[in-house]
KEKE-3310 file (N, C-alpha, C; in steps of 0.2 Angstrom, whole numbers, plus 5000, padded with zeros to 4 digits):
npx = (5011:5003:4986:4979:4966:4961:4961:4954:4954:4957:4947:4937:4935:4946:4946:4957:4957:4956:4958:4960:4952:4955:4958:4963:4970:4973:4975:4984:4990:4993:4998:4998:4987:4984:4974:4973:4971:4965:4957:4964:4958:4967:4979:4991:4995:5004:5011:5021:5017:5009:5006:4996:4998:4994:4987:4981:4986:4980:4990:5000:5011:5017:5028:5031:5038:5045:5040:5031:5027:5019:5019:5017:5009:5004:5008:5001:5008:5021:5033:5038:5049:5053:5061:5065:5062:5053:5052:5041:5041:5038:5033:5026:5031:5024:5027:5043:5054:5059:5069:5075:5081:5087:5084:5076:5073:5063:5062:5060:5056:5048:5052:5046:5052:5064:5075:5079:5089:5097:5103:5108:5107:5098:5096:5084:5070:5059:5053:5037:5022:5011:5017:5025:5015:5007:5018:5021:5008:5007:5018:5016:5003:5005:5004:5008:5008:5006:4996:4983:4980:4970:4957:4961:4961:4948:4941:4946:4943:4930:4923:4915:4919:4933:4947:4954:4968:4973:4980:4977:4967:4963:4953:4953:4949:4943:4936:4939:4935:4934:4920:4914:4917:4920:4917:4917:4914:4913:4914:4924:4924:4934:4935:4935:4936:4938:4930:4928:4914:4903:4899:4900:4896:4895:4892:4890:4900:4901:4911:4913:4912:4915:4916:4908:4907:4896:4884:4879:4879:4872:4871:4869:4868:4869:4878:4879:4889:4889:4889:4894:4893:4883:4884:4873:4863:4857:4855:4849:4848:4846:4845:4847:4856:4856:4866:4866:4866:4871:4872:4861:4861:4854:4841:4833:4833:4829:4828:4823:4824:4834:4832:4841:4835:4841:4848:4848:4839:4837:4831:4819:4811:4812:4806:4800:4800:4798:4802:4813:4814:4826:4830:4838:4849:4845)
npy = (4851:4850:4856:4871:4871:4859:4859:4859:4869:4881:4886:4894:4912:4922:4937:4945:4954:4971:4972:4983:4990:5001:5016:5010:4998:4983:4981:4973:4968:4956:4940:4937:4927:4921:4912:4901:4908:4920:4936:4951:4967:4978:4984:4975:4974:4970:4956:4943:4939:4929:4922:4912:4903:4909:4921:4937:4952:4969:4979:4987:4977:4976:4970:4966:4957:4942:4940:4928:4923:4913:4904:4911:4921:4937:4954:4970:4983:4989:4978:4976:4972:4967:4957:4942:4937:4926:4921:4912:4902:4911:4924:4940:4957:4971:4984:4990:4979:4976:4972:4968:4957:4942:4935:4924:4915:4912:4903:4913:4926:4941:4958:4972:4986:4985:4980:4979:4972:4969:4956:4941:4934:4921:4909:4900:4889:4891:4884:4875:4886:4880:4871:4877:4884:4875:4869:4881:4884:4873:4875:4887:4883:4874:4859:4844:4833:4833:4828:4833:4844:4849:4846:4853:4866:4868:4867:4879:4890:4887:4891:4903:4909:4911:4920:4926:4927:4922:4920:4934:4926:4923:4914:4902:4908:4919:4936:4953:4969:4987:4987:4976:4962:4946:4929:4913:4902:4902:4918:4926:4941:4949:4958:4976:4980:4988:4991:4993:4990:4980:4964:4947:4932:4913:4911:4924:4931:4943:4952:4961:4979:4983:4991:4993:4998:4996:4981:4967:4951:4935:4918:4907:4908:4923:4934:4949:4956:4965:4983:4984:4993:4993:5001:4998:4987:4970:4954:4938:4921:4912:4911:4927:4934:4949:4958:4968:4985:4984:4994:4994:5002:5000:4989:4974:4957:4940:4923:4919:4931:4936:4949:4960:4970:4982:4984:4993:4995:5004:5003:4994:4978:4961:4946:4932:4919:4922:4933:4936:4945:4949:4952:4962:4958:4956)
npz = (4984:5000:5001:5009:5011:5014:5027:5041:5051:5046:5040:5047:5052:5062:5071:5081:5099:5098:5084:5070:5055:5044:5036:5025:5029:5038:5054:5068:5084:5085:5078:5059:5048:5033:5023:5008:4991:4993:4993:4995:4998:5004:5016:5026:5044:5056:5069:5066:5049:5037:5023:5012:4998:4980:4985:4984:4988:4988:4994:5007:5015:5032:5043:5060:5064:5059:5040:5029:5013:5002:4987:4972:4975:4976:4979:4981:4985:4995:5005:5020:5033:5050:5054:5048:5030:5020:5006:4993:4978:4962:4968:4968:4969:4969:4974:4984:4993:5010:5021:5037:5044:5038:5021:5012:4998:4984:4967:4951:4958:4958:4960:4959:4963:4969:4981:4999:5010:5025:5031:5028:5013:5003:4990:4987:4987:5001:5015:5015:5016:5023:5031:5037:5045:5052:5062:5068:5074:5083:5091:5098:5104:5111:5109:5109:5099:5082:5077:5085:5082:5075:5082:5093:5089:5083:5095:5100:5093:5089:5102:5110:5121:5119:5123:5114:5111:5100:5084:5070:5059:5043:5032:5018:5002:5005:5002:5004:5006:5005:5006:5008:5020:5018:5022:5021:5031:5048:5058:5071:5080:5090:5106:5108:5093:5077:5064:5046:5035:5027:5035:5030:5033:5037:5052:5064:5077:5088:5100:5115:5115:5103:5087:5072:5056:5045:5040:5047:5041:5041:5037:5045:5064:5073:5084:5095:5106:5124:5124:5110:5095:5080:5064:5055:5047:5055:5049:5047:5045:5054:5072:5083:5095:5105:5117:5133:5132:5118:5103:5087:5074:5063:5054:5061:5056:5057:5062:5075:5089:5102:5114:5124:5137:5138:5129:5111:5096:5082:5070:5061:5069:5063:5067:5065:5070:5083:5098:5112:5127:5137:5154:5165:5178:5194)
capx = (5011:4996:4982:4975:4958:4960:4961:4947:4955:4959:4940:4935:4940:4946:4950:4959:4954:4959:4961:4958:4952:4953:4963:4966:4975:4970:4979:4983:4996:4994:5001:4991:4988:4980:4974:4976:4967:4961:4958:4962:4960:4970:4986:4992:5001:5005:5018:5022:5014:5010:5001:4998:4998:4989:4982:4982:4985:4982:4990:5006:5013:5023:5026:5036:5042:5043:5035:5032:5023:5020:5021:5011:5006:5005:5008:5003:5011:5028:5034:5043:5048:5058:5066:5066:5057:5053:5047:5039:5041:5034:5030:5027:5029:5024:5032:5049:5055:5064:5069:5079:5084:5089:5079:5076:5068:5063:5063:5055:5052:5048:5052:5046:5054:5070:5074:5085:5091:5101:5106:5110:5101:5097:5091:5081:5064:5058:5049:5029:5019:5007:5020:5026:5009:5007:5023:5020:5004:5009:5021:5010:4997:5009:5003:5014:5007:5002:4988:4980:4980:4963:4953:4961:4959:4940:4937:4948:4940:4922:4921:4912:4922:4940:4951:4957:4976:4976:4982:4972:4966:4958:4951:4955:4944:4939:4936:4940:4937:4932:4914:4913:4921:4915:4921:4914:4910:4912:4918:4924:4927:4936:4933:4937:4939:4935:4930:4925:4913:4898:4902:4896:4899:4891:4888:4895:4900:4905:4913:4911:4914:4917:4911:4906:4904:4892:4879:4880:4873:4875:4868:4866:4867:4874:4877:4881:4891:4887:4895:4895:4889:4883:4881:4870:4857:4859:4853:4851:4844:4846:4844:4851:4856:4859:4866:4866:4869:4872:4865:4860:4857:4848:4835:4837:4829:4830:4821:4821:4829:4835:4836:4841:4831:4846:4850:4844:4837:4835:4827:4813:4813:4806:4808:4794:4800:4797:4806:4813:4817:4831:4830:4844:4850:4841)
capy = (4853:4850:4863:4874:4870:4852:4859:4861:4875:4889:4889:4899:4919:4926:4942:4945:4958:4977:4974:4988:4989:5007:5019:5005:4994:4978:4981:4969:4967:4950:4938:4938:4921:4923:4907:4903:4911:4926:4944:4956:4975:4984:4982:4971:4975:4963:4954:4938:4940:4923:4923:4906:4902:4911:4926:4944:4958:4976:4985:4986:4972:4978:4965:4968:4950:4938:4938:4923:4924:4908:4903:4912:4926:4946:4961:4977:4988:4987:4973:4979:4965:4970:4953:4938:4935:4920:4922:4907:4904:4915:4929:4946:4962:4977:4989:4988:4976:4981:4966:4969:4952:4938:4934:4916:4919:4907:4904:4916:4931:4948:4964:4979:4993:4983:4977:4980:4966:4968:4951:4935:4931:4914:4909:4893:4888:4891:4878:4878:4889:4877:4866:4882:4886:4868:4870:4888:4883:4867:4877:4892:4881:4869:4853:4839:4829:4837:4825:4834:4850:4851:4845:4858:4872:4867:4870:4886:4893:4887:4894:4910:4913:4912:4925:4930:4928:4919:4925:4935:4921:4924:4908:4901:4909:4924:4943:4958:4976:4992:4988:4970:4958:4940:4924:4905:4900:4906:4922:4928:4946:4951:4964:4983:4981:4993:4988:4997:4986:4974:4958:4941:4924:4909:4914:4929:4932:4949:4953:4968:4985:4982:4995:4990:5003:4991:4978:4958:4945:4928:4911:4905:4913:4929:4936:4955:4956:4972:4989:4985:4997:4991:5005:4995:4981:4963:4951:4932:4915:4909:4916:4933:4938:4956:4958:4973:4990:4985:4998:4992:5008:5000:4984:4968:4953:4935:4918:4921:4934:4936:4956:4963:4977:4989:4986:4997:4994:5010:5001:4989:4971:4955:4940:4927:4914:4926:4938:4935:4951:4948:4957:4964:4954:4957)
capz = (4991:5003:5001:5017:5011:5017:5035:5044:5056:5043:5037:5051:5053:5068:5072:5090:5102:5096:5077:5066:5048:5043:5033:5021:5033:5043:5060:5074:5089:5086:5071:5055:5044:5028:5019:5001:4986:4997:4988:5001:4995:5008:5017:5032:5048:5062:5071:5061:5045:5035:5016:5008:4990:4977:4986:4981:4994:4985:4998:5009:5020:5036:5049:5066:5065:5051:5035:5025:5006:4999:4980:4968:4977:4972:4984:4975:4988:4997:5010:5026:5036:5054:5054:5041:5027:5016:4998:4988:4970:4958:4971:4963:4975:4964:4977:4986:4999:5015:5026:5042:5044:5033:5017:5009:4991:4978:4960:4948:4961:4955:4965:4954:4964:4971:4989:5003:5015:5029:5031:5023:5006:5001:4985:4987:4989:5006:5019:5010:5021:5027:5035:5043:5049:5056:5066:5073:5079:5086:5096:5102:5108:5116:5107:5109:5093:5078:5075:5089:5081:5072:5087:5098:5086:5083:5101:5102:5087:5090:5108:5108:5126:5117:5125:5107:5110:5095:5078:5066:5054:5037:5029:5012:4997:5008:4999:5009:5003:5009:5005:5010:5023:5016:5023:5019:5037:5055:5060:5078:5080:5096:5110:5106:5086:5075:5057:5042:5029:5029:5036:5027:5034:5040:5057:5066:5083:5089:5106:5118:5115:5094:5082:5064:5052:5040:5041:5048:5036:5043:5035:5052:5070:5074:5092:5095:5113:5127:5122:5104:5090:5072:5061:5049:5048:5057:5046:5049:5042:5060:5078:5083:5103:5106:5124:5134:5130:5111:5098:5082:5071:5057:5056:5063:5054:5059:5063:5082:5091:5110:5114:5131:5138:5139:5120:5107:5089:5080:5064:5063:5069:5060:5069:5063:5076:5090:5101:5120:5130:5143:5159:5170:5184:5200)
cpx = (5003:4991:4980:4968:4958:4959:4957:4948:4957:4952:4936:4940:4940:4949:4951:4956:4958:4960:4955:4956:4950:4960:4968:4971:4971:4975:4978:4990:4998:4998:4996:4993:4982:4980:4974:4971:4963:4963:4957:4964:4963:4976:4986:4997:5000:5011:5020:5017:5013:5005:5002:4996:4992:4986:4986:4981:4987:4984:4998:5006:5019:5021:5034:5039:5045:5038:5036:5027:5024:5019:5015:5008:5007:5003:5008:5007:5018:5027:5040:5043:5055:5062:5067:5062:5058:5049:5047:5041:5036:5030:5031:5026:5030:5027:5039:5048:5060:5065:5075:5084:5087:5084:5081:5070:5068:5063:5058:5052:5053:5048:5053:5051:5062:5069:5080:5085:5098:5106:5107:5104:5102:5093:5090:5072:5063:5054:5041:5027:5015:5010:5022:5021:5007:5011:5022:5014:5003:5012:5020:5006:5000:5005:5009:5015:5003:4995:4983:4978:4973:4958:4955:4958:4952:4937:4939:4943:4932:4919:4920:4916:4930:4942:4954:4964:4979:4979:4977:4972:4960:4958:4951:4949:4941:4941:4934:4942:4934:4924:4911:4919:4919:4920:4916:4911:4911:4916:4917:4926:4929:4933:4937:4939:4934:4936:4925:4922:4909:4900:4897:4899:4894:4888:4894:4894:4903:4906:4911:4914:4917:4912:4912:4903:4901:4888:4883:4876:4876:4869:4866:4864:4872:4873:4881:4882:4888:4892:4895:4891:4889:4879:4878:4865:4860:4854:4855:4847:4842:4843:4849:4850:4859:4859:4866:4870:4872:4868:4867:4858:4854:4843:4839:4831:4833:4824:4819:4827:4827:4837:4836:4837:4835:4849:4845:4846:4834:4829:4821:4816:4809:4810:4802:4793:4799:4802:4807:4816:4821:4831:4837:4843:4848:4847)
cpy = (4852:4857:4865:4872:4864:4853:4862:4868:4881:4890:4894:4907:4921:4931:4944:4952:4966:4978:4980:4987:4997:5010:5014:5000:4990:4978:4977:4969:4960:4948:4937:4930:4921:4916:4908:4905:4916:4931:4949:4963:4981:4980:4979:4974:4972:4962:4950:4939:4933:4923:4917:4907:4906:4916:4933:4949:4965:4981:4983:4981:4974:4972:4966:4963:4948:4940:4931:4923:4920:4909:4907:4919:4933:4951:4967:4982:4986:4982:4976:4974:4968:4963:4948:4937:4930:4921:4915:4908:4908:4922:4935:4950:4968:4983:4988:4983:4977:4975:4967:4964:4948:4937:4927:4918:4914:4909:4909:4923:4938:4953:4971:4984:4991:4982:4980:4974:4966:4963:4946:4934:4925:4913:4901:4893:4885:4885:4881:4880:4885:4873:4870:4884:4881:4869:4875:4887:4877:4869:4883:4890:4875:4862:4848:4834:4833:4833:4829:4840:4853:4850:4850:4864:4873:4869:4876:4890:4894:4889:4901:4913:4913:4919:4929:4931:4925:4924:4928:4929:4923:4917:4909:4904:4914:4930:4948:4964:4979:4992:4981:4965:4950:4935:4919:4904:4904:4912:4925:4934:4948:4957:4971:4984:4985:4992:4992:4992:4983:4967:4953:4935:4919:4909:4919:4931:4938:4950:4960:4973:4986:4989:4992:4995:4999:4987:4970:4955:4939:4923:4909:4910:4919:4932:4943:4956:4964:4977:4989:4989:4995:4996:5003:4990:4974:4959:4943:4927:4912:4914:4922:4934:4944:4957:4967:4977:4991:4989:4995:4998:5008:4994:4977:4963:4946:4929:4919:4927:4937:4944:4957:4969:4982:4988:4989:4996:4999:5007:4996:4981:4966:4949:4934:4923:4916:4930:4937:4941:4948:4953:4956:4960:4958:4961)
cpz = (4994:5003:5007:5015:5012:5024:5039:5050:5053:5039:5042:5050:5060:5070:5081:5093:5099:5091:5074:5059:5047:5041:5028:5023:5038:5049:5067:5078:5088:5078:5066:5050:5038:5024:5012:4998:4989:4992:4994:4998:4998:5012:5024:5037:5055:5065:5065:5054:5039:5029:5013:5001:4988:4978:4983:4988:4990:4991:5001:5014:5025:5043:5055:5067:5059:5046:5030:5020:5003:4991:4977:4970:4974:4977:4980:4978:4989:5004:5014:5031:5043:5055:5050:5037:5022:5010:4993:4981:4967:4962:4967:4969:4970:4967:4978:4991:5003:5021:5031:5044:5038:5028:5012:5003:4985:4972:4956:4953:4957:4959:4960:4956:4968:4978:4992:5009:5018:5031:5027:5018:5005:4994:4985:4989:4997:5009:5015:5018:5026:5031:5040:5048:5055:5062:5071:5077:5085:5093:5101:5106:5113:5115:5107:5102:5088:5076:5080:5089:5079:5077:5092:5095:5084:5089:5103:5097:5088:5095:5108:5115:5126:5120:5120:5108:5106:5089:5074:5059:5049:5033:5023:5008:5000:5004:5004:5005:5008:5009:5009:5013:5023:5017:5023:5024:5043:5054:5066:5077:5088:5100:5107:5098:5084:5067:5052:5035:5031:5029:5034:5031:5035:5046:5060:5073:5085:5097:5108:5116:5108:5091:5075:5062:5046:5042:5042:5044:5038:5040:5040:5058:5071:5082:5091:5104:5115:5125:5114:5099:5083:5068:5054:5051:5051:5054:5047:5047:5049:5066:5080:5092:5101:5113:5126:5133:5122:5108:5091:5079:5064:5058:5058:5061:5054:5061:5070:5084:5101:5111:5123:5131:5138:5132:5117:5099:5086:5074:5065:5063:5066:5062:5071:5067:5083:5094:5109:5122:5137:5148:5162:5176:5188:5204)
residu = (MET:GLU:SER:THR:GLY:ASP:HIS:ASP:TRP:ILE:LYS:GLY:CYS:THR:LEU:PRO:ASP:ASN:THR:GLU:LEU:GLN:GLU:ARG:THR:LEU:LYS:THR:GLU:GLN:ASP:ILE:VAL:ILE:GLY:GLU:ARG:CYS:ARG:ILE:ASP:TYR:GLY:LEU:LEU:GLY:ASN:ASP:VAL:VAL:VAL:CYS:GLU:PHE:SER:LYS:ILE:ASN:GLY:ASN:ILE:VAL:ALA:ASN:GLY:ASP:ALA:ARG:ILE:ASP:ASN:TRP:CYS:GLU:ILE:ALA:GLY:ASP:VAL:VAL:VAL:GLU:GLU:ASP:ALA:TYR:LEU:GLY:GLU:GLY:VAL:ARG:ILE:LEU:GLY:LYS:LEU:VAL:VAL:LYS:GLY:ASP:LEU:ASP:ILE:GLY:ASP:ASN:VAL:GLN:ILE:GLU:ARG:GLY:PHE:GLU:ALA:LYS:GLY:TRP:ILE:SER:ILE:ARG:ASN:PRO:MET:PRO:VAL:ILE:ILE:TYR:ILE:MET:MET:TYR:LEU:VAL:ALA:VAL:LEU:GLY:ILE:GLU:LYS:GLU:GLU:GLU:LEU:ASN:SER:VAL:LEU:GLU:LYS:LEU:PHE:GLY:ASP:ASP:GLU:THR:PRO:TYR:ALA:THR:PRO:LEU:MET:ILE:PRO:SER:GLY:ALA:VAL:LEU:ASN:MET:GLN:THR:PHE:SER:VAL:PRO:GLU:LYS:MET:ALA:VAL:GLY:ALA:GLY:CYS:ARG:LEU:HIS:GLY:ASN:ILE:ARG:ALA:GLY:SER:ILE:ALA:VAL:ARG:GLU:GLY:THR:THR:VAL:PHE:GLY:SER:LEU:HIS:ALA:ARG:GLU:ASP:ALA:SER:VAL:ALA:SER:GLY:THR:VAL:VAL:HIS:GLY:ASP:VAL:GLN:SER:ASP:GLY:ASP:VAL:THR:ILE:GLU:GLN:GLU:ALA:HIS:ILE:LEU:GLY:ASN:VAL:SER:CYS:LYS:ARG:LEU:THR:LEU:HIS:GLU:ASP:ALA:ARG:VAL:ASP:GLY:VAL:ILE:ARG:ALA:PRO:GLY:GLY:MET:LYS:ILE:GLU:ARG:ARG:ALA:ALA)
# end
């Protein structure tokens, strides 16, 4: 099966508007796509939930739509699915499985506390998740040709003005726990989110009105939009932009800083490349 690591579009992390990470659950009203070989130390709650192979989820999965869990994943809690469920080969669920719709199940699946399925049960290896994700994204983005997928998603996830109607996407190899939210490359956080933990990424863009209970650590650039509150430090090896009425409760350390005059930084500012103060519009 083709690895998700070969696809550029799943290298970035996107959190839609109003995503919450608290009480040991990552919650969104959108779909959730988890890349391969991720370790997530809390549960997931979303519409459709897709988990790629060799990932470990140390919590419950609650899907208000379908759930697709690929080969050799381990789920430490329960899996509750309002519609259909698809479990690949070697999936291990340490809790119970509750499926309101149909269940497709692969070989060597272990469900420690039993399962309930109100629809049909088919014992077969379901469609590989990576193929399902590509078909899904082609459908939701209205793309006529699959070869256009990478270029469209690069524009979509690379644009800070994205309206964040896209799925919650966690890239392959990410490590998420209650202390650290670590992704290998870009991270885009939507508006009105509420997150607990220190965020580490290649670059970080946080939109309006979000609250982060932790620090931001970016290897490249970072931006904090208006009305966002960061309960920690902002550190970057590149440039940092802090917009109007944003509030940083810790230190800011970066190469160059653009700071709005109505923003607030409680700690020490270190910007050896210089600092620019933006004025409010007349």
